[in-house]
C-alpha atoms as one frame of an Amber mdcrd trajectory, in Angstrom:
protein
  40.419   3.459 -30.427  41.888   6.181 -32.118  41.200   9.392 -31.954  38.997
   9.965 -34.902  36.617   7.137 -33.523  36.623   8.315 -30.307  33.513  11.387
 -30.920  31.419   8.669 -32.572  31.878   6.353 -29.864  30.839   9.126 -27.115
  27.730  10.428 -29.711  26.451   6.688 -29.809  26.293   6.585 -26.173  24.477
   9.731 -25.942  22.052   8.259 -28.377  21.751   5.225 -26.098  21.324   6.894
 -22.597  17.743   8.053 -23.396  16.850   4.384 -25.030  17.843   2.798 -21.910
  16.049   4.992 -19.206  13.046   4.285 -21.417  13.274   0.628 -20.873  14.375
   1.650 -17.295  10.807   3.303 -16.970   8.891   0.678 -18.520  10.158  -2.104
 -17.059   9.595  -0.356 -13.132   6.372   1.045 -14.587   5.432  -2.788 -14.869
   7.057  -3.636 -11.793   4.429  -1.104  -9.887   1.276  -2.972 -11.605   2.342
  -6.358 -10.728   2.880  -4.759  -7.254  -1.065  -3.308  -7.478  -2.276  -6.939
  -9.469  -0.397  -8.949  -6.132  -2.352  -6.275  -4.024  -5.486  -7.129  -5.238
  -4.975 -11.140  -5.100  -3.820 -10.782  -1.543  -6.526  -8.990  -0.143  -9.271
 -11.278  -1.970  -7.136 -14.118  -0.408  -7.394 -13.075   3.207 -11.289 -11.716
   3.312 -11.978 -15.440   1.848  -9.921 -16.670   5.039 -12.453 -18.275   7.617
 -11.067 -16.220  10.459 -10.500 -12.885   8.556 -10.997  -9.115   9.435 -14.106
  -8.762  11.752 -16.438  -7.474   8.832 -18.055  -4.806  11.205 -14.551  -3.574
  11.249 -14.026  -3.457   7.166 -17.362  -1.676   7.371 -16.311   1.284   9.367
 -12.938   1.741   7.564 -12.159   5.064   5.959  -9.184   3.125   3.665  -7.717
  -0.110   3.118  -3.562  -0.237   2.789  -1.999  -3.553   1.620   1.800  -4.503
   1.210   2.213  -7.792  -0.144   5.235 -10.350   0.011   7.413  -8.085   2.421
  10.443  -9.801   2.540  12.769  -9.432   6.339  15.526  -8.916   4.111  13.939
  -5.663   2.867  13.742  -4.033   5.907  17.404  -5.418   6.719  19.693  -4.106
   4.029  20.558  -0.936   2.984  16.966   1.032   4.639  14.966  -0.492   1.987
  10.975  -1.080   2.056   8.261  -2.931   1.311   5.870  -1.562  -1.327   1.907
  -1.477  -1.802  -0.966   0.202  -2.429  -3.511   2.444  -0.472  -6.997   2.713
  -1.719 -10.215   5.171   0.441 -13.798   5.159   0.171 -14.884   8.098  -2.522
 -17.363  11.052  -1.222 -16.031  13.828   1.641 -17.464  11.418   4.385 -15.786
   8.339   2.848 -19.194   6.853   2.524 -18.906   6.088  -1.697 -17.241   3.597
  -3.596 -14.005   2.634  -3.399 -11.708   4.865  -5.566  -7.949   4.872  -7.244
  -5.080   3.842  -5.183  -1.276   5.944  -4.596   1.283   3.289  -4.386   2.768
   3.276  -0.539   6.202   2.247   1.028   6.450   0.489   4.105   9.895   1.208
   6.184  11.645  -0.901   8.813  11.222  -0.568  12.417  10.828  -3.620  14.543
   9.034  -5.373  11.671  12.022  -7.118  10.483  12.412  -8.978  13.689   8.402
  -9.901  13.889   8.105 -11.233  10.730  11.081 -13.724  10.478  12.306 -15.008
   7.383   9.359 -15.453   5.347   7.695 -13.329   2.811   4.826 -11.207   4.772
   1.716  -9.592   3.408   0.325  -6.821   5.648  -2.695  -5.639   5.640  -3.946
  -1.888   7.532  -7.140  -0.696   7.952  -7.292   3.019   7.990 -10.452   3.901
  10.538 -10.370   7.508  10.486  -9.898  10.885   8.177  -7.218  12.065  10.402
  -5.026   9.079   9.495  -5.746   9.064   6.486  -4.856  12.894   5.391  -1.473
  11.659   7.197  -0.369   9.235   5.733  -0.967  10.808   2.270   0.508  13.642
   2.837   3.951  13.073   4.124   5.881   9.779   5.756   4.018   9.152   9.025
   5.376   7.240  11.728   3.110   4.682  13.191   2.778   4.900  16.828   4.361
   8.521  17.031   2.250  10.504  13.946  -0.567   8.083  14.085  -1.781   5.254
  16.563  -1.757   1.770  15.528  -2.611  -1.281  17.027  -3.122  -4.951  16.107
  -6.370  -5.594  14.646  -8.948  -8.374  15.822  -9.511 -11.471  14.384 -12.220
 -13.500  12.995 -14.952 -12.672  10.927 -18.069 -12.114  13.590 -15.619 -10.884
  16.278 -16.702  -7.319  18.053 -15.086  -4.337  17.126 -15.792  -2.544  20.148
 -12.750  -2.877  21.995 -10.696  -0.554  23.486  -7.870  -0.637  20.934 -10.303
  -0.600  18.286 -11.950   1.994  19.242  -8.937   4.811  20.214  -6.465   3.266
  17.209  -6.555   5.392  14.001  -4.737   2.131  12.122  -4.823  -1.761  12.663
  -2.920  -3.961  11.420  -2.556  -7.206   9.932   0.034  -9.802   8.703   0.008
 -12.825   6.510   2.940 -15.297   6.636   3.569 -19.083   6.897  -0.360 -19.199
   6.277  -1.357 -17.769   9.393  -3.047 -14.900   9.852  -3.225 -12.510  12.333
  -3.230  -8.932  14.070   0.123  -7.614  14.368   1.772  -4.455  15.800   3.615
  -1.970  13.492   4.540   0.556  16.287   8.256   2.049  14.667   7.469   1.543
  11.137   6.868   4.277   8.789   4.567   4.772   5.928   4.740   7.364   3.160
   3.281   7.946  -0.559   5.789   6.409  -3.028   5.921   9.328  -5.406   7.742
   7.834  -8.600   5.602   4.736  -8.350   2.724   6.874  -8.683   4.148   8.689
 -11.595   5.214   5.584 -13.130   1.218   3.746 -13.022  -0.625   7.429 -13.926
   1.445   8.867 -16.262   1.952  12.263 -14.618   3.208  13.843 -11.665   0.305
  13.570  -8.930   0.454  13.727  -5.203  -0.832  10.717  -3.289  -3.517  12.748
  -1.908  -4.743  14.300  -5.101  -5.193  10.530  -6.417  -6.971   9.387  -3.476
  -8.764  11.929  -1.632 -10.179  14.410  -4.579 -10.890  11.570  -6.708  -9.748
  12.850 -10.291  -8.101   9.860 -11.328  -9.766   6.681 -12.796  -8.880   3.237
 -11.685  -5.851   1.849 -13.405  -6.289  -1.392 -14.702  -4.068  -3.097 -12.963
  -5.976  -2.321  -9.858  -9.601  -3.095 -10.534  -8.695  -6.477  -8.750  -8.331
  -4.873  -5.560 -11.052  -2.236  -5.737 -13.686  -4.536  -7.085 -13.002  -7.275
  -4.154 -13.505  -4.068  -1.646 -16.374  -2.849  -3.510 -18.257  -6.304  -3.489
 -16.753  -7.310   0.185 -17.985  -3.739   1.751 -19.700  -1.966  -0.166 -21.257
   0.527   2.396 -19.344   2.490   5.034 -20.566   2.069   8.321 -20.433   5.276
  10.735 -17.931   4.562  14.106
């Protein structure tokens, strides 16, 4: 390349960079939207199992978090994480319909050793406002910053157990067709702010999305929200 053509090449590169960035943003947005759709599919499938989450617990939950298709490798290589979405009931006392979700990230701990090599879906029930506000405000370490326990399974199972009554968060997993409660102690959950910006088109905090209820449910989350509104339309006080 001669000296005369060098400035032209550099100029062309600078013109190309914004285009590449735009394409990358579009791809990332599509991935985030796909994750929301998968979260809705996973929750619908789990709540249609014969022995799923006890209805009594589901009705008492303030919020639900879904992480679809988490792989062991995601926790072993480079400190990566699973990604999903969190939605809460509307209203000051979490007694309304389900609102717009915030994208969330689940980071390692001992999860990688528990779930094996298969893709695993996680569902978490957040049982009180302290747990909800903590997760939406910053990174929360389960078992330290918020109490967590493996949730009981069985549609008609009683929720009045010591574990269920004490824990702020109850966690479940589905892998290899097996649905069960699982301990996620030692893992961390935090808002995925970059994904939220891609989904909603602006920088907005997870707390404003989920608690302030100033955002509309995005189309990709309609399956998730409609499933919850159908399966647990009314909140039962603990």
